[in-house]
N, C-alpha and C positions, 0 to 999 in steps of 0.2 A: 935652530928652529922648533918649531912646536910641530906635535904630530897630528896628523890629519882628524884621530879621533880626540886630542886635546883641543884642536881651532871648530869640531864640533860643540864640547863640553862648552867651549865663553862666549858661542852662539849661542845655546841653550839658556845660560844661565842670562844672558841680557836677555833674552827674546823673554824669560818668562817674568824676569822682575818688571819689562815694560808693562804686563800684563796686567798687572794691578797697580793700583795709585798706591805709589810707596813715599816714606817720610825723606826727611830730610836731611846733612851733615852741612853747617857752616861753623864760623869760626869765630872765638873773640878775639880780637886786637888789641892789646891792652897796651901800656906803653908806659910800667911804671919803671922805668929801665934807664941808664944813662950811655947804652952800650948798640944801640938798636941800630939795625938798617934805616938809611932814610924810606919816605914813603914811596915812591917811584921804585924802590927796589923789592919792599913788601908786594906791592902790588904785582908786580911781575910775580915774586915767590907764589902768590895766590893762585893766577892765572894758570902757574906753571906745577899745580897740583892739582886743576880741576876745579877748584873751590868758587862758587857761583855766589856765597852768601857769607857775608861779614856782618860782624857786631863789635862797636865802638863800647868807649866809654863817657864821649862828649863830642864834639864837633869839633874837633881839629881840621884846622883848616889845610896841613899838608896834607893828609888823610883823605880830605874830601876832593878835595884836588886831583889827586893823582889814581882816584877810584873812579873820577870825570870819564864817562868812554868805556870802561871797561866790562861791561853788562854785569857788575856782582853787582846783586841785591846788597843793601846795606841800612842797618838799624845803629841810630844813632841815639846820644841818651842827653837826657838835662839834668845835671847831677845832682846831689843830695841839699847841697849849698844855697842850691838857688831853689828851692820849691817854697820856700816864704815868700820871695818874690812873684814867681808865677804865682802863687795862692792868692796873692792880694789883688794883685790887678791887670786887667784884660791886655792894656796898656805895657805893661813888659811882655808878654806870652806874642803880643802882636811884634813889637819890636825883635825877639830872641828870634821866632818863626821870620821872618825877612833875612836875618844874617846869618842864619844858620842852616835853612831849609832852604827858602827859595833860591838862595843866592847859587848854590848847586843844585838844585834839581831844576830839570829832568837830566843833568848830561850825568848827574851822578844818581844813582838809583835808590833814591832813599824810598824804604819799604815804610818802615815804623819809626817811630820814637819811645824810648823805656825814660819813662820821667817816674824821676830817682833811681835807685838799688836797693833793694831788700831794704826800705828804708824803716820796717814795723824793729828793725835789728839795729840801727843809726843810733847813736845814745845823744846825740844832738836834739831828740824828740821831735821829728820831722812830720812824722804821723799825721798830724791833722792837716796838714798842710798839703796832703796825697792828691785827695780827690777833688780839690779846687783847682788846685794845679792840673789835672790834668782835665778836666773842664775847659780849662782856660785854652792847654792849650791846642784841645782840639776845636774850639771856638775859633779862633785864630788861623789855623790850617782851614777851616770852613771858610772864613774869610777873604783868605786870599786864593780858594778854589786848589786847595791842595789835600782835602777829604780822602782823595784815596788813601792819603798812608794814615796806618794804623796808630794806634796811642793806646800804650798799656805800662806796667810798671811790674818787674820783677821783686819776687817775694822769694824768701828761702822756707827752706821745710820747718824751722823756727818757729814760722806764724799759723803752728800748727799744735793745737792741745794734744789728740791722740791721732798717732799713724797707725799703731798695732794694735790689731790684727788689722790691715789697710781697708776692711768693711767698714770698720769704726772712724774712720779719718775723720776729723773736727779740726775749723779755725778755733783759735784761743776766745772765749766768751767774750774777753774785753775790749777784743777786736771787732765780732759780730757785728754789732749794731750803728758804731762809729765810722769804720770804714771799711772791712769786706765787704756787708752788703752793697753800701753804695759803689765802691768800685767793680761790683760783680754786674751793679745795675747799667753803671754804665758802661764797661765791655760788652752786654747784650744791646745796647739801644745805640751803641758806634758801629757794630758787628764785629770788633778787634778777640780777640782773645788775651788770658791769662798766661804774663809769663812767668815762671820757676825757675829757681836757681836748687838742680838737684844732685847731691853727693851721696852716693853710697860708700864713699871711704870715709865720712866721717863718721858713717856709722858701722861702719865694721872696726876701726882704729881704735871705737871707745868699746867695742862691746865683741871683739876677736874672739871670745872663751865662746861664744853663745851664736853668732853667724856665720856660716861657712865661706871660708876665700873663692871658692866656686861660687857659692850665689851671688855673692859682690860681683864677680868678674865675670858674670855669661857664660860661664862655664859650663859642660853638664853635670847636672846635682841632680839630688832626689829629687829637688822642689820643694816648694814649703804649702801647705794645703788652707788655707784659709777660714778659720772656724765660726768667723759670721755667715759667708755666704758660699763655702763648699769649692771657691773658684782656687783652681793650684797657680801659685809664683812660680818663675824658674830663674828669678831674676830680682836680687833686692831691688833694681832700678825700676823694673815694672811696678813692683808692691809702693815702691815711694810716689812716684807720680799714681797712680792709682787711687793713694789716701788723699791727695788735693783733689782726685776726681769724687771722691767717696765725700770728701767736705763741701764739693759743689754743688753735690746732688742733694745731700742732708741742709741744703740752706733755699733747694729748689732750682736749682740754673746747673742742671743737668744740661744742657743745650749748649755747652759754652767750650770752647777746647780749650787747648792748655798748649803753651810751645815752651822746651827745655832750655831757656836761654845760656845756662851754664852748667855741666856735667866734666867731669874729669879725673882723674886719679894722677898722685903725685909720682915723680921718676928718683926722688930724694925724698929723704926725709931724716928725723931728728931719732936718734934711738926708741925714743917713748912712741913715734907713728908708727904701730904696726902694720905694714901690709905695704907702706912703700916703696919704691923699687922701680927700676925699667922694667923689669919682667912684667910685674903685675899693670905696670901703666901699659904697657903696647898688650896687653892684654884686655885689659878695660876697654880701652877705646875700639882698639879694633876692633872686639866683639859688638862693642856698640853699633859702630860704623855698620857691621852688616845688619845688626837688629835692625834699625832703622831705615837701612834702604832694601830690605826686602818686604815692606807694604804690610807686615802684619801688625795689628793695633796693640793694645795691652788688654789682659783678661776680664777688663769693668769696661772697659773701649773699644773693643775687636774692630770696629769700622772704624775708625779714627786712626792718622797716620802720626808714627812717633816721628817729628821734628824737634832734635837737637844742635844744640853750640856747644863744641867743645870746644872749653878754655885750659889750655891758651895756644894761641900762636906762636908766643916764643915763650922761654923762662925771663923772667922780669929780673932784675937783682937786685932791684932798692925798693921792693915789697917787703917789709915788716914784717913781724912774725916768725914762727919756728922757718925750717927749713925746707918744707913743704910748699910754702908760700912762696917760694923764690923759684920752685922746680913744675910748674906743670905744662912746661911747653913742650909742644911736641917740636920746635925747634929751638936751637941755639940762635944767638946773636948774629952768628956768621952764617944764617942760612942752613947750617949742617943739620941733620935730622937727628934728634935725640935718641930715637927709634925707629923704626919705617910698619908702617898699616895703612892701608888702603883708607880714600879717603872718598873715590866715586865708586858708583855702579862698575867701570871698566876695570877699574882697578881691581875692583874685588872679583871681577870676574877672570881678567886675565893672570889673577895667584889666590885660586880658591880656599888653598889652603895653609896660608901663611896669615891667615888674619892676625893671629895673635904671639904671634911669633917674631921675638925682635933680633932673632939672631939669623933670620932671614935663611933658611935650611933648604938645602935644595929643592926644587918639584920633584925632579927623581925619586927620591926618598921618600915614601907614601908611612906617614908615622903610626906605628902602631896603634889597637884599640884598647879602652881599659882593659886590665881586669875584670875578667867573670864575661859572663854572656851579656848581650846589648840586642836591640833589634831597633830597626828601622820602619817609620809609621809616618803615614801622610798627616799632615795639616789639615783639619775638616775647615778651621777660619780661613784658610787660605784662598777657598775661594774655587767654582768647578773646573773655570776656565784656566788658573792654573798651575791645578792637578794635574787636568787632562794634558795640559801642554808636556807637565815632566812626566806623566805615565807614557805618554808616547815616546819620551826619546830613551826611557828607562826600559821600554819594553824592543826598541829600537836600536838606536846606534850603541845605546849604553848594555846592550847586550844582556839583558838581565832575565832570566827563567821565567817568561811568562806563558809557559804553557796550562800550569795551571790554573790558571782563570779562568779559560778558555771555557764556553758552554761545552757543561757534559762533562770538566774535570773537577778533581778533587776540591777545586778551592773560589770556584764561579759562585758559588754561592756563599755568601749574604750577595749577593749581585748590583753591589751600590760602587761609585766612584770612588770614596774611600777609604772601603774593603780591597780592593783590585790595585791602586793604587798604593796605599802599607803592602800589598805583597811583592809588587814589580820592585819598590822602592828597597825593602828590606832584602831582595835578591841580589838586588844593585853595588849593595852595602857590604853585604857577605862575603861577593864575588871581589870588591877591591878591600877586601882582611879588614873591614869594619875602619878604614883611614880615616884621620882626622879631614871633613869637608865633603865625604862622601855620602854625606847624608843631610841633605840641609834644599838641594834642588830651588835654590829660591827662594827659601823660606816654606818651602812646600810640604817639609818633612822634617820631623824631630828624634832622636834616638831614646827608645824607654830603656828600664832594664827589668821590664818584667814582659813576661811572654804574651804578643797579643793576641787580641780573643775576639773573631771572627767566624762565627758560623763552628763548624768542626775541622777548620782549617790547620795546619801543623804551617810556622812559620820555620827555616831552616836558620842554623845559626853559623852554618860552614859549607863550602862545597869541595 
């Protein structure tokens, strides 16, 4: 049974998460396999894990029928091989919408249609069909009073000409006028968003001699400062997402939002696939769930939520290519977990120290801090309400030493919420032996390796 103090911590984490609009986490349900459970069992699994968002790669009747009445929001897809037909005539998309959307909606909660997938990388040269197909699909949705369903198309990062430094992000010049601008204009006009597939694993495995593994896995690391705008990035994921935002801004579409429709890390790979493995997969996906659900945006878009669909639900044994392609799943086909990570706020709050540990170490064992001095400081982007709630907990039930930030005491000045919260968070962090998970407060704090500087206040490194 959890101790009263631990129960209070759980309540604090959930309440802090709820104060700010947080991001979301969904799963990609791929079916390139011959050993997967039937759709009804898959939906039971999704519900048992608290998953409320799922993305399909088609409009498979079995899946859409099983999802009816589940309350799970569904993104469906019109495959690349149908783009030519969809672009050539609205009569085709009228029929497609009636057969694949109207037939299931609203019992099955279809919220978006992905028109094609990574079309720019399609060897069948379907790029020219993309925007006309998107327009026709949308027109058909309007015709059948289904215009609340968003229309977009997932792009791969290979559609960028430049992604480093992040602030220099730009789309490939040969794509800009023919397809990128028309697509972004369509998204703006229809109130939709850009779908992007983001895989830090690919960048890391190709450049492991230059990219820190901790940076790729969203672990504690010194970070990378963008030479163009001075923003600091603590993860390759954020840097890649912001490269797309920068590319959109360069074309004057900085008002558009993006959703990461695929991201993941393989639990197994070939000898040349550096970084593939169960521990790294658990770390990346677990830390990304925490990243998405704690409500902070990226350095370039701090007020946007981070919404992701993890790839994938299952290992898929009929996928071609390197070993990694068949090992992105969170679950084996027998529904057993490949590794255990939290997928919801409640799971995250009930196990705050076990986000990236595939071995499920006991909660009673508080992991030791990294070698060298570290401090915990407030995240100024978390917002005043979130910081105040975390500060109240740290100084109250958390047991932090907050006497030095009282009026007249040594650390009262500067009299700002961020300064006072930083002192309290650090006290809590140091009193708990700098244990993993003790400097987070639902995204309101983070670890630094240089002593904080707030007036003349000295931040302790132990008690």
